[in-house]
N, C-alpha and C positions, 0 to 999 in steps of 0.2 A: 737409169744407168749410175752405180756408183763406183768411186774409184777410191780405193785403199792403196794407201801404200803399209807396205808390208812391215811389221814391227811383232815384238815378243808377244803379245795376245794374242795376234790374228794364228801362232803354233799352238796355245793353250785353252782359251777359252773364248774365242770369237772377236768379236768387232762391231761398233756402234756406227750408224748410219743420222746425221742430222737430217732434220726435213724441213730446214729452213727453206730451201730452194731445191728440195728433190720433188718436182710434181709428182711421179707416180709413185714411188713411196710414200709421198703425203698421202693420198688417195687409199691407197690401200691400207696404210691405216686408219685414218677416218672413216673408211666403207667398211670395213671387215674388222676392225679390232674396237672393243673399247679402251681407255686407257688404265695402264696396269695388267693390262690382259697377254696371254702368254697361249701361242700355240705351233703345235709342230709343224715344220716347214720340210722341203727337197728342194738341195742343193746339185744340180747337174754340170757337174765338172769331167773333160774330157771321157766321154761316153758312158759313165758311171753315174747312181743318182745316191747321196749320202744322205743321214738323216740329221736335222737339227733341229731348234729353238727359234720362234721370233718371239721377243718381248716389245711390246708399246708403252715406253715410259715416257718421265720428264724428270732431267735429272740438271745439276748446277755443271757439274764438274767440268771436264777442259772446254766444251765446245759454250762456253758461256753461260750466265745465269738463266735455268728456266726454257732451254733447249727442248726443243719436242726431239724423241729420237727411237729410231726403232732397234734393237740389239738383235741379232743373230749369234746365238751362243751352242756351243755344244762341249764334250770334255777333252782333255790332254789327250787322252787314251781312246779316242775316238777316230774311226775311220777317216774324217775328213782331214783333221788335226795334223794326222799319221801322212796322208798325201799331201797336205801343205807344205811341211817339213822337206817332202822328198823335192817336191816340185820346186819350191824356193831354199834349195840347198845353201847356196852362196849366201845368202841373208842369215838364215839360220847358223851355220856356222860361223856367221862372224859375230853375231849376238851373241851365242857360248861362247868364243873365246873372251869378248869383250867383260861378259859376267864373270868371268874366272877373276878377273882383275877387281872387280868388286870386292867390297867387303859382305860377309856373310849376311845374307837377306836384304839387303838392299834393294830398294826397289825404285832405283833411278833408271828415267827413261834413258835407251841407248839409242841415240840416231845414229842413220845409216851413214856413210858416204855416196854423196852425189853417184859416182861411177858405181855402186854397188847396189841402188837402190831396185826395188823391184815393186811389182802393185797386181795387188788382187780385181776384178774388174766384178760388177752384180747388176744382173739383169733384170727384171721384171717380166713375166709372161701373162698372158691371159688369163693365167692361173692364179689365184693371188699367196697358193703355199708352194708353189714352184718359182725357184729362182733358177737361172742360167748363171754361172760362174766361168769365167776365163783366166788365164793369169798372164802377166806380160813381165818375162824375167830379162835378164840384162844381155844376154845375146839378143834377143830380138828387138830390144830397144838400140843397140849396138848398129844393128843391122839397118835399121829405118834412120839412124843419125848419119849415116856415110850415105846413105841414099840422100837425104834432103837437103844436106849440107850445099849452101851457096845456093841454092834456088831462090827465086824473088819468092817473096812469103803469097803475094797475092795471086799469082801464078797457083802456087802449092794451095793454099786456099780455093782455089777454085777447083784444081784438081780432087780435093779432097770429095767436092759434093757432086763431082761425075757419077756416072753411072759404072756398077762393077766391072773393072776389069779396060777401062776408057781412062781411067785417071793417069795414066803417062808412068808413072812409078813403079811397073812390075804387078804381078797378080800372086805373092808368096803369100803365106800363112798369115806373119807378120804384117805386112801392109794392108791386108782386110781386116785384121783388129785393129792399127791404128784409126783406119779411116771411119770401120763400125764405129770406134770409142767418140773419135773427135766427132761424128755425125750425129751421134745420140745423144752429147753432151750439149749441142749447139740447137740441138731441137729439142732438148729437157728446158731450155734460155728462153727459145724462142714460145713456147707455151708459158710460162711463166711472164713472160711482157706482152703476151698476147699478140706477138709478131709486131709491136710497136719499137721504134728507134729509140735507143736510149739518150738518143742526142735530140733529138726533134720532137720525138713521141709520134711521128706519122706512121699510119698499118699501110705501109702501099698495096693496093690494090684490095681493097676490100669492098671496092664499088663493085667490083669485077667478081665477089666471091671469091678471090684469090689472096694467096699470102706471099710478098716477095720483102724477107727480111735476111739478112746473112750474119754469121757467127763469124766475129771480129778475135781475132788472137794477140791480146794486148802488149803481153813482151812476145817477139814473133817467133810464132813454133818453131822456125827453121834454125832459131837461135837458141831455144830454149828446152825446146820436146814437151814444151807444157802447154795441156790441152785439159788441164781442171777447169770448171768451172770460173775459180778465182783469178784465170789471165782468159776470158772471153767475156765478150758484149755481143748485143745483139744490134745490128744497125741497120738503114735504109741503104741501099746500091748507091745513093750517093754522097751520101756522109760516107761509108765504106771507100769508095774510089778517092773522095775528097783525103782523107787519111791516108792513106797509100801512097796517093802522091807528092804529099806537103811533109808526111812524116812529122807531125806532133809530137810532141814530150806531152804522156799523159801522167799528171801530178795525180798522182796516191791519197796523197796527203789532202787535198781537196776533191779530188776524183773529178777533174777536168783536163782537158787539153789545151797546152800550150804550144801555138801554132808559131814557125818561124817569124811570122812580120808581128808578133807579139799580142794579137788575136786569143782571145782565152774562151774556150766551148765549155760549159759543165754540163751534166746529165742532167736531163726533167727528168730521167725516170731511173730508181735504181733501187732493184729489193735482191742483189746478193753482193753487189763488192763492196767489200770494207774497208772504210778509209784506214791510212796508218798514218803512226804520229802521233 
């Protein structure tokens, strides 16, 4: 699964998916596509199939030097581009209004205010040329914000892992979307770390042929609504419970937890979190 924040490129020619920690997309690019190869794909959105192209590239651009990516590409006047402009009409209208204030020919990126941000979510399928696309619009985000506000984070994280219909937050379409997205982001990271805790490195349950690993939101989801991989880490149940009990500060610059008693615990495994500062 890949979650893409809506921007101008999405409405006109497509988007890129960095592969540094996207396990499923990386497997597809390595297994079915040579570097530089392009092929036709299908995007399934709102009950209809749309045509696009998938490019397997290596670029330096905004993702960092020599970052492997796949690019989903389509024409500005294509059916999928028109559908995305309709679904994300708020974002599209905002960007258009801001572009009118820019100098002619300007390519300056236009950031969308936090309260207006919307997202496209892309899921792989068992077929290497078919992808399921879902949208996350402002109305749905606002609905989930209302439902989770004030909830204890540990209980909410546990609820997200419950079976469909038993999470305690209702069963509306937007709740199902958020639960599925959040779970798949966590599942992707669990595979990336081979179900090992990023703090202690333990793979709980291996001797029993079982995987007991949990996804933790670094900046609590009930505060931020942030389920992106950059806001999640994989922990064993013990360290997950300890963090929620003591509420340590996560030092992004040094990639370590600082506990109330002064103890500092660094990550022993890290393949996806980037240090800041």
